[in-house]
C-alpha positions as CSV (number, residue, x, y, z in Angstrom):
1,M,22.5,-29.1,-3.8
2,S,19.6,-30.9,-2.2
3,E,16.9,-33.3,-4.2
4,H,13.5,-33.8,-3.9
5,R,10.6,-35.5,-5.2
6,V,8.0,-32.4,-5.5
7,A,9.4,-28.6,-5.3
8,I,6.3,-25.9,-5.1
9,I,7.6,-22.4,-5.6
10,G,5.3,-20.3,-3.4
11,A,3.8,-20.4,-0.1
12,G,1.1,-18.7,-0.4
13,T,-2.7,-19.9,-0.5
14,S,-2.2,-21.9,-3.9
15,G,1.3,-23.3,-2.3
16,V,0.1,-24.5,1.0
17,A,-3.1,-25.9,-0.8
18,A,-0.8,-28.1,-3.7
19,A,1.3,-29.2,-0.1
20,V,-1.3,-30.4,1.7
21,A,-2.9,-31.9,-1.0
22,L,0.3,-34.0,-1.5
23,A,0.5,-34.6,2.2
24,D,-2.8,-36.2,1.9
25,R,-1.6,-38.5,-0.6
26,G,1.9,-39.6,1.4
27,I,4.0,-37.3,-1.1
28,E,6.6,-35.2,0.5
29,S,6.9,-31.6,-0.3
30,L,9.7,-29.0,0.0
31,L,7.7,-25.8,0.1
32,I,9.5,-22.4,-1.0
33,D,9.1,-18.8,-0.5
34,R,11.4,-15.6,-0.9
35,A,9.4,-14.7,2.2
36,D,10.5,-14.8,5.6
37,R,6.9,-15.7,6.6
38,I,4.1,-18.3,5.4
39,G,1.2,-15.9,3.4
40,S,3.3,-13.0,3.3
41,S,1.3,-11.0,1.1
42,W,-1.7,-12.0,3.6
43,H,0.6,-10.1,6.6
44,S,1.4,-7.1,4.1
45,R,-2.7,-6.4,3.6
46,Y,-4.4,-3.6,5.5
47,D,-6.0,-4.3,8.4
48,R,-9.3,-4.4,7.9
49,L,-9.5,-6.8,5.4
50,R,-11.7,-9.8,5.2
51,L,-12.2,-12.5,2.7
52,N,-14.6,-11.2,-0.6
53,T,-15.9,-15.1,-0.5
54,G,-17.5,-16.9,2.1
55,R,-15.3,-19.3,4.1
56,Q,-17.0,-22.5,2.8
57,F,-15.4,-22.1,-0.4
58,S,-12.4,-20.7,0.8
59,H,-10.5,-23.3,2.7
60,L,-7.0,-25.1,2.0
61,P,-7.9,-29.0,0.9
62,H,-10.3,-31.1,3.1
63,R,-9.7,-28.6,6.1
64,R,-12.2,-26.3,6.9
65,Y,-11.9,-23.1,9.1
66,P,-12.5,-23.9,12.7
67,K,-15.8,-23.6,14.4
68,G,-16.9,-20.0,15.2
69,T,-15.3,-18.4,12.0
70,P,-17.4,-15.6,10.3
71,T,-18.8,-16.4,6.7
72,F,-15.9,-13.8,5.5
73,P,-12.9,-14.5,7.2
74,T,-10.5,-11.7,8.6
75,R,-7.1,-11.2,7.2
76,A,-5.6,-12.7,11.0
77,Q,-8.2,-16.0,10.7
78,V,-6.7,-16.7,7.0
79,I,-2.8,-16.5,8.0
80,A,-3.7,-18.7,10.9
81,H,-5.4,-21.1,8.6
82,L,-2.0,-21.1,6.4
83,E,0.4,-21.0,9.4
84,Q,-1.5,-24.1,10.8
85,H,-1.7,-26.5,7.9
86,A,1.8,-25.2,6.2
87,R,3.5,-26.4,9.3
88,A,2.0,-30.3,9.2
89,D,4.2,-33.4,8.5
90,G,5.3,-34.2,5.2
91,I,5.5,-30.8,4.5
92,G,9.5,-29.0,3.9
93,L,9.7,-25.4,4.1
94,R,12.0,-23.0,3.4
95,L,11.6,-19.4,3.4
96,E,13.8,-16.8,2.8
97,C,15.0,-18.5,-0.5
98,P,14.4,-16.6,-3.6
99,V,13.8,-19.3,-6.6
100,E,15.6,-16.8,-9.6
101,R,15.2,-19.3,-12.1
102,L,13.8,-23.1,-13.3
103,D,15.8,-25.1,-15.9
104,R,15.2,-28.8,-16.6
105,T,18.2,-30.4,-16.6
106,D,19.2,-34.3,-17.3
107,G,15.0,-35.5,-16.5
108,H,14.8,-33.4,-13.5
109,W,14.1,-29.9,-12.4
110,R,16.8,-27.5,-11.1
111,L,15.7,-24.6,-9.3
112,T,18.3,-21.8,-9.3
113,T,18.2,-20.2,-5.9
114,A,20.2,-17.4,-3.8
115,D,21.5,-20.3,-1.0
116,G,22.2,-23.2,-4.3
117,A,20.5,-25.4,-6.9
118,I,17.5,-27.3,-5.7
119,D,16.7,-30.6,-7.8
120,A,13.2,-31.7,-7.9
121,V,11.1,-34.3,-9.8
122,E,8.2,-32.6,-10.1
123,V,7.6,-28.6,-9.6
124,V,4.5,-26.2,-9.1
125,V,5.1,-22.7,-9.3
126,A,2.2,-21.3,-7.2
127,T,4.0,-17.6,-6.7
128,G,0.3,-16.5,-7.5
129,F,-1.4,-12.5,-8.7
130,D,0.2,-10.8,-6.0
131,H,4.1,-10.6,-6.7
132,E,5.3,-7.2,-7.2
133,P,3.4,-4.3,-6.9
134,F,3.1,-1.6,-9.8
135,I,2.7,1.8,-9.6
136,P,2.5,3.6,-13.0
137,D,5.2,5.9,-14.3
138,W,2.5,8.8,-14.9
139,P,4.3,11.9,-16.1
140,G,5.6,14.3,-12.9
141,R,6.0,11.1,-10.6
142,L,9.4,11.8,-9.8
143,D,8.5,15.6,-9.1
144,W,5.2,14.7,-6.9
145,R,6.5,16.1,-3.3
146,G,3.3,14.3,-1.2
147,E,2.9,10.9,0.2
148,L,2.9,8.2,-2.3
149,V,2.4,4.3,-1.6
150,H,1.2,1.4,-2.9
151,S,-2.2,-0.6,-1.3
152,S,0.3,-3.2,-0.2
153,R,1.8,-1.1,2.2
154,Y,-1.3,0.9,3.5
155,R,-2.4,-0.5,6.9
156,N,-5.1,1.7,8.3
157,P,-6.6,5.4,8.2
158,V,-4.7,6.7,10.8
159,Q,-1.6,8.4,9.4
160,F,-4.2,9.9,6.6
161,E,-6.6,11.3,9.4
162,G,-7.2,15.1,8.3
163,E,-5.8,15.0,5.1
164,R,-6.7,15.0,1.5
165,V,-6.1,11.3,-0.2
166,L,-6.6,10.1,-3.6
167,V,-7.1,6.1,-4.0
168,V,-6.2,5.1,-7.3
169,G,-7.8,2.4,-8.8
170,A,-11.9,1.3,-8.2
171,G,-11.2,-2.6,-8.1
172,C,-11.4,-4.5,-4.4
173,S,-8.7,-3.0,-2.6
174,G,-9.5,0.6,-4.1
175,M,-12.7,0.9,-3.2
176,E,-12.1,-0.6,0.2
177,I,-9.5,1.3,1.2
178,A,-11.5,4.4,0.0
179,Y,-14.2,3.7,2.5
180,D,-11.4,3.3,4.7
181,L,-10.1,6.2,5.0
182,A,-13.5,7.9,4.6
183,T,-14.8,6.9,7.8
184,G,-11.6,6.7,9.3
185,G,-10.9,10.9,9.4
186,A,-9.5,11.5,6.5
187,A,-10.8,15.2,5.4
188,K,-11.5,14.3,1.7
189,V,-11.3,11.3,-0.1
190,W,-11.4,10.9,-4.3
191,L,-11.5,7.4,-5.8
192,S,-9.2,7.7,-9.3
193,A,-11.5,5.0,-11.6
194,R,-9.8,4.9,-15.2
195,T,-11.8,2.0,-16.4
196,P,-15.4,1.5,-14.6
197,P,-15.2,-1.4,-12.7
198,N,-17.6,-4.3,-12.8
199,I,-19.1,-4.4,-9.3
200,M,-20.5,-7.4,-7.4
201,L,-21.9,-7.3,-3.7
202,R,-20.0,-9.5,-1.0
203,Q,-23.3,-10.5,0.4
204,G,-26.7,-10.9,-1.6
205,P,-30.0,-11.5,-0.4
206,G,-30.5,-12.6,3.5
207,G,-26.7,-12.6,3.9
208,I,-25.8,-15.2,1.4
209,A,-22.2,-15.1,0.3
210,G,-22.1,-13.7,-3.0
211,D,-19.8,-16.5,-4.7
212,F,-22.7,-18.7,-3.7
213,I,-24.1,-17.1,-6.6
214,A,-21.4,-16.2,-8.8
215,T,-19.2,-19.2,-8.7
216,P,-21.8,-21.4,-10.5
217,L,-21.9,-19.1,-13.4
218,Y,-18.1,-19.7,-14.2
219,H,-19.9,-22.8,-15.7
220,A,-22.3,-21.1,-17.8
221,P,-21.5,-19.4,-21.1
222,V,-19.8,-16.2,-20.7
223,R,-22.6,-14.0,-22.2
224,I,-25.2,-15.7,-20.3
225,A,-23.5,-15.0,-16.9
226,D,-22.8,-11.5,-18.0
227,A,-26.4,-11.5,-18.6
228,I,-27.1,-13.0,-15.1
229,A,-24.7,-10.2,-13.3
230,R,-26.0,-7.5,-15.1
231,F,-29.4,-8.1,-13.9
232,G,-28.1,-8.9,-10.2
233,R,-26.2,-5.6,-10.5
234,K,-29.3,-3.4,-11.4
235,A,-31.8,-5.0,-9.0
236,S,-29.3,-5.0,-5.9
237,F,-28.3,-1.3,-6.3
238,G,-28.9,0.4,-9.7
239,D,-26.6,2.3,-11.7
240,L,-24.2,4.2,-10.2
241,G,-23.1,6.2,-13.6
242,E,-24.3,9.9,-12.1
243,F,-21.6,8.8,-9.0
244,G,-18.7,8.1,-11.6
245,L,-19.1,4.4,-11.8
246,P,-21.5,3.3,-14.9
247,I,-22.2,0.2,-15.7
248,P,-19.3,-1.4,-18.2
249,D,-20.1,-2.5,-21.3
250,E,-17.9,-5.4,-21.2
251,G,-19.4,-8.2,-18.3
252,A,-17.5,-9.3,-15.6
253,F,-17.2,-12.8,-16.7
254,A,-15.9,-11.5,-20.6
255,R,-13.4,-9.2,-18.8
256,G,-12.0,-11.8,-16.4
257,A,-11.4,-14.2,-19.5
258,R,-10.1,-11.6,-21.5
259,L,-7.3,-9.9,-18.9
260,G,-7.9,-11.8,-16.1
261,V,-9.8,-8.6,-14.2
262,P,-11.5,-9.8,-11.3
263,P,-14.8,-7.9,-10.7
264,A,-14.5,-5.2,-7.5
265,I,-16.3,-7.5,-5.0
266,V,-17.7,-4.8,-2.2
267,D,-20.6,-4.4,0.7
268,R,-23.4,-2.7,0.6
269,A,-21.4,-0.1,2.7
270,V,-19.4,1.2,0.4
271,I,-21.8,1.6,-2.3
272,A,-23.6,3.9,0.2
273,A,-20.3,6.1,0.8
274,V,-20.3,6.4,-3.1
275,R,-24.1,7.8,-3.5
276,D,-23.6,10.2,-0.4
277,R,-20.2,11.5,-2.4
278,S,-18.1,10.7,1.0
279,I,-16.3,8.8,-1.7
280,E,-15.9,11.3,-5.1
281,V,-15.2,9.3,-8.0
282,V,-13.2,11.1,-10.5
283,R,-11.5,10.1,-13.8
284,G,-8.3,8.4,-14.1
285,V,-4.6,10.0,-13.8
286,E,-3.0,11.5,-16.4
287,S,0.2,13.6,-14.0
288,L,1.3,14.9,-11.9
289,D,3.2,17.8,-10.4
290,A,4.7,18.6,-6.9
291,Q,1.5,19.8,-5.5
292,S,-1.6,18.4,-8.1
293,V,-2.9,15.8,-10.0
294,R,-4.0,15.7,-13.3
295,L,-7.1,14.0,-14.2
296,A,-7.9,12.5,-17.7
297,D,-10.7,15.2,-18.3
298,G,-8.5,18.0,-17.7
299,T,-9.5,18.7,-14.1
300,R,-6.9,19.1,-11.1
301,I,-7.1,17.8,-7.8
302,D,-5.0,18.5,-4.9
303,P,-4.5,16.0,-2.7
304,A,-1.7,15.6,0.2
305,A,-1.5,11.5,-0.3
306,I,-1.5,9.1,-2.8
307,V,-2.7,5.4,-2.5
308,C,-1.9,3.2,-5.4
309,A,-4.1,0.5,-5.7
310,T,-3.0,-0.1,-9.0
311,G,-2.5,-4.1,-9.1
312,F,0.5,-6.2,-9.0
313,R,3.0,-8.2,-12.1
314,R,3.4,-11.6,-12.1
315,E,7.0,-11.5,-13.1
316,L,6.6,-15.0,-14.3
317,D,9.2,-14.2,-17.0
318,K,12.1,-14.0,-15.0
319,L,11.3,-17.4,-13.5
320,V,10.2,-19.7,-16.4
321,G,9.9,-17.4,-19.5
322,H,12.6,-19.2,-21.7
323,L,10.7,-22.8,-21.3
324,G,7.5,-21.5,-23.4
325,V,5.3,-22.0,-21.1
326,L,3.9,-18.5,-21.0
327,D,1.0,-17.1,-23.3
328,E,1.5,-13.6,-25.3
329,R,-0.2,-12.0,-21.5
330,G,3.0,-13.9,-19.8
331,W,0.3,-16.1,-18.2
332,P,1.0,-19.7,-17.9
333,H,-0.8,-21.9,-20.8
334,A,-1.5,-24.5,-18.5
335,T,-3.0,-24.3,-15.2
336,G,-3.9,-26.8,-12.4
337,E,-3.4,-31.1,-13.5
338,K,-2.5,-30.6,-16.9
339,P,1.4,-30.0,-17.1
340,A,2.6,-26.7,-18.8
341,A,5.6,-28.7,-19.4
342,E,6.8,-32.3,-18.6
343,R,6.3,-32.4,-14.5
344,L,5.9,-28.5,-13.9
345,R,2.4,-27.2,-13.4
346,F,0.8,-23.9,-12.4
347,I,-1.7,-23.5,-9.6
348,G,-3.6,-20.3,-8.7
349,F,-3.4,-18.4,-11.6
350,V,-6.8,-18.4,-12.6
351,P,-8.7,-15.0,-11.5
352,R,-12.1,-15.9,-10.3
353,P,-14.2,-15.8,-6.8
354,S,-13.6,-18.4,-4.4
355,Q,-10.0,-18.2,-5.4
356,I,-8.9,-20.1,-2.5
357,G,-11.5,-22.6,-3.0
358,F,-10.7,-22.9,-7.0
359,A,-6.9,-23.5,-6.2
360,S,-7.6,-25.9,-3.5
361,K,-9.3,-27.8,-6.5
362,Q,-6.8,-27.6,-8.6
363,A,-4.2,-29.0,-6.2
364,R,-5.9,-31.9,-5.8
365,R,-6.4,-32.7,-9.1
366,A,-2.7,-31.7,-9.1
367,A,-1.5,-33.7,-6.5
368,R,-3.4,-36.6,-7.9
369,A,-1.7,-36.3,-11.5
370,I,1.7,-36.2,-9.8
371,A,1.2,-39.1,-7.5
372,R,0.3,-41.0,-10.7
373,E,3.6,-40.1,-12.3
374,L,5.6,-40.9,-9.3
375,R,4.1,-44.3,-9.1
376,S,5.1,-45.0,-12.7
377,D,8.7,-43.9,-12.0
378,E,8.6,-46.4,-9.1
379,S,7.2,-49.1,-10.8
380,R,10.0,-48.8,-13.7
381,P,12.8,-51.4,-13.8
């Protein structure tokens, strides 16, 4: 058994943000992850991935990207950013160590892991949104003879050259992967959109990062924020209803607050590919058989491969479901500096643009609260 003042579960962007924020206050922490490398979800993403938000809003606490980094850092640049700062002094690192359960025991937290117990005075859970890839259990899925992969396993269009491909899910990843395939040699690309997404552009007028405009809207009433976003969408690229992507009745901010679903943030080139039907938008998937896919409108298509950009599951219930810290959706009922239970905090579970920057703000505030609690311990007789 090992003992630590602070244990952080998850070595992705939010976990590393928490570790460096604590290090800045002279507090050593143990950063734990089930994967064999830091930022594992970033390593597993598709080659052309870039941040949807600008670098000035997407860095770790007080640690900006190197001079010359583009406005939207690449996957490799984000990984390098995490690797550099996660291995700094004051941060312990334990990889390939899945945390199976968290319990309150004798005034401290006990983390049950495959490698034995870890005790900590304070715990930060930062396992994030991209925890367990999810593929719907469509009727006939086991009969399907073509290739079927989750978007977390998609790298580039090379293996799909000359093939007919269905991408399921019209969020950021789904739309970008569909564009990657359409411009990378696939013979045909369909994009299945069961629920039309709220779409925002990565870059606004004059090349300004879209989150420069979107982020302040999170401080406005939802009704006003949605009205501004809807006006911006119409002014930027109009209604895509005739191409299968109508403007949803529920706005981006209302849907985000209700379901935790972020808008689809894409480049103008993706919109152009939808308009010229290089990407053909179709209805949601209803079922599969050996060689075809039945859609919600009753039509059938015959892709050779299916890429499922159908999201992830947080799987927090296995770790902390018994502690009463999750709401009916399985989300933490408190995040950031506010503890969900005594000396237990969650960071990075609020979906929004500038996710890394927002998690970094949460991390700084949580580090301040943790430092205050630890000082209180030291002052006791």
